[in-house]
C-alpha positions as CSV (number, residue, x, y, z in Angstrom):
1,M,-119.6,82.6,24.9
2,K,-122.3,83.2,27.5
3,Y,-124.8,80.5,28.2
4,Q,-128.2,80.3,29.8
5,L,-130.2,77.4,31.1
6,R,-133.6,76.2,29.7
7,N,-136.2,74.0,31.2
8,I,-134.7,74.2,34.7
9,P,-137.4,71.8,36.3
10,L,-136.4,69.1,33.9
11,L,-132.7,69.8,34.4
12,K,-133.2,69.5,38.2
13,K,-134.8,66.1,37.7
14,L,-131.9,65.0,35.6
15,L,-129.5,66.2,38.3
16,W,-131.4,64.2,40.9
17,A,-131.2,61.2,38.6
18,D,-127.4,61.8,38.2
19,F,-127.1,61.9,42.0
20,I,-129.2,58.8,42.7
21,L,-127.6,56.7,40.0
22,G,-124.1,57.8,40.8
23,G,-124.5,57.8,44.5
24,G,-126.0,54.4,44.6
25,T,-123.3,53.0,42.4
26,A,-120.6,54.7,44.5
27,L,-121.9,53.5,47.9
28,I,-122.4,49.9,46.7
29,G,-118.9,49.9,45.2
30,L,-117.2,51.4,48.2
31,F,-118.9,49.2,50.8
32,L,-119.1,46.0,48.8
33,Y,-116.0,46.0,46.7
34,P,-114.6,42.8,48.3
35,L,-117.7,40.9,47.1
36,L,-118.0,42.7,43.8
37,T,-114.4,41.8,42.7
38,G,-115.5,38.2,42.1
39,F,-119.0,39.0,41.0
40,L,-117.9,41.5,38.4
41,G,-114.5,40.0,37.6
42,L,-112.9,43.5,38.1
43,P,-109.9,44.3,40.3
44,A,-110.7,45.9,43.6
45,N,-108.7,49.0,42.8
46,V,-110.8,49.5,39.6
47,I,-114.0,49.2,41.5
48,I,-112.8,51.6,44.2
49,I,-111.7,54.2,41.7
50,I,-114.9,53.9,39.7
51,S,-116.9,54.3,43.0
52,A,-114.8,57.3,44.3
53,V,-115.1,59.2,41.0
54,T,-118.8,58.4,40.7
55,L,-119.3,59.6,44.3
56,A,-117.6,62.9,43.4
57,Y,-119.9,63.4,40.4
58,A,-123.0,62.4,42.4
59,L,-122.2,65.0,45.1
60,L,-121.7,67.7,42.6
61,A,-125.0,66.8,41.0
62,L,-126.7,66.9,44.4
63,S,-125.2,70.3,45.2
64,L,-126.6,71.7,41.9
65,A,-130.0,69.9,42.3
66,L,-130.5,71.6,45.7
67,Q,-130.1,75.1,44.3
68,K,-133.1,77.1,43.2
69,Q,-131.2,78.4,40.1
70,P,-128.2,76.2,39.4
71,P,-125.2,78.2,38.2
72,V,-124.1,77.6,34.6
73,L,-120.4,77.2,35.2
74,P,-120.6,74.2,37.6
75,L,-123.2,72.6,35.4
76,R,-121.0,72.9,32.4
77,I,-118.1,71.4,34.5
78,L,-120.4,68.5,35.4
79,M,-121.4,68.0,31.8
80,Y,-117.8,68.0,30.5
81,A,-116.7,65.8,33.4
82,N,-119.4,63.3,32.5
83,W,-118.1,63.3,28.9
84,A,-114.6,62.8,30.1
85,W,-115.7,59.9,32.4
86,T,-117.5,58.4,29.4
87,L,-114.2,58.3,27.6
88,V,-112.4,56.8,30.6
89,S,-115.3,54.3,30.9
90,I,-114.8,53.3,27.2
91,G,-111.1,52.7,28.1
92,L,-112.1,50.6,31.1
93,L,-114.5,48.6,28.9
94,I,-111.8,47.9,26.4
95,C,-109.2,46.9,29.1
96,Y,-111.4,44.7,31.2
97,F,-114.2,43.4,28.9
98,K,-112.5,40.0,28.3
99,S,-111.6,39.4,32.0
100,A,-114.9,40.6,33.4
101,T,-117.7,38.3,34.2
102,P,-120.9,38.8,32.1
103,F,-122.2,41.0,35.0
104,G,-119.0,43.0,35.0
105,A,-119.1,43.4,31.2
106,A,-122.8,44.6,31.5
107,F,-121.8,47.0,34.3
108,L,-119.0,48.5,32.1
109,V,-121.3,48.8,29.1
110,L,-124.0,50.4,31.2
111,Q,-121.6,52.8,32.7
112,V,-120.6,54.1,29.3
113,L,-124.2,54.4,28.2
114,V,-125.6,56.0,31.3
115,V,-122.8,58.5,31.9
116,G,-122.8,59.4,28.2
117,M,-126.5,59.8,28.2
118,L,-126.4,62.0,31.3
119,A,-123.7,64.2,29.7
120,W,-125.7,64.5,26.5
121,L,-129.0,65.3,28.3
122,E,-127.3,67.9,30.6
123,G,-125.8,69.6,27.5
124,R,-129.2,70.0,25.9
125,H,-130.2,72.4,28.7
126,F,-127.6,75.1,27.7
127,V,-128.5,77.8,25.2
128,T,-126.2,80.6,24.1
129,A,-127.4,84.0,25.5
130,G,-129.6,85.7,23.0
131,E,-131.2,82.6,21.5
């Protein structure tokens, strides 16, 4: 099935939001994970993995936001990757909710909601060719 994009200006704003939210989360996590382990109640390796994955998504979103006409395939990859990360985030929420601090639990819940919302909003910009 062939897809086209609609409302590219709004899509680009969404990609910038994806970059800023993901990039900010990633940099804070990568540089401050020793402090965040106690604050969030999450193991350092979990914070580092979340940060590294989030940085990868943020960089992909940035590369797409900088293009005049973002290509459909990488956008679809980003959308599906965000859905996959939403599922992983639900797993992290289930695994660490009880041991996390209230701030850590809030972070895990927000991660599920924000990444899921980004995936859903990005998906709304695809239409099948001919529609």
